[in-house]
N, C-alpha and C positions, 0 to 999 in steps of 0.2 A: 436138528433144532433142539432136541431134548438135552443135548450137551451144553447149550448156550442159554437155557432158561435161567435168568438170574433174578427176575422179579416175579414172585408168585402171583401178585395181583395182575400183571400183564398176561401171564399164562392163563389165569382164570378167565380174563376177558376174552382172550383168543379162543379158549375152550367153549365158552358160552356162544361166541359167534359161530363156531363150527357146528355146535349142537343145534343152532337155529337155522342151519342150512347155508351159512356163509363160508368164507374161506379165511385162512390165516397163512400168510407167506413170511418166510424168514428173510429179512432184508439183506443179509449177507449172501444167501443163495441167489436171490433175485439179482443182486449186484454182479455176481459172478456170471450168471447167465446172460445178462444184458451186455456185459463187457466182452463177451466172446465175439469174435468176428469169424464167421464161417463162410467158406467159399463153396457154394452148392455144387459147382462144376467139379471141384476136387473129389467129390464122392462118386462121381460117375465112372463107370468102367470105360476102357478105350472104345469099345463098340458103341456104348451109349453116347460118347462124345462125337463119334463119327456120324451117328444118326441124327444128332440134334442140330446139325449145321443147316 
């Protein structure tokens, strides 16, 4: 996120939000995470696949 901070005012608002206990999310990072389609079965080992039937 620090590489993409272009507006100091936006950064200061986000900083104040975090200091108050809130959160600040980078829209590009969120977009990438939401765009991923993961198959949870693909991460299982062969043994785990056999046991989950």
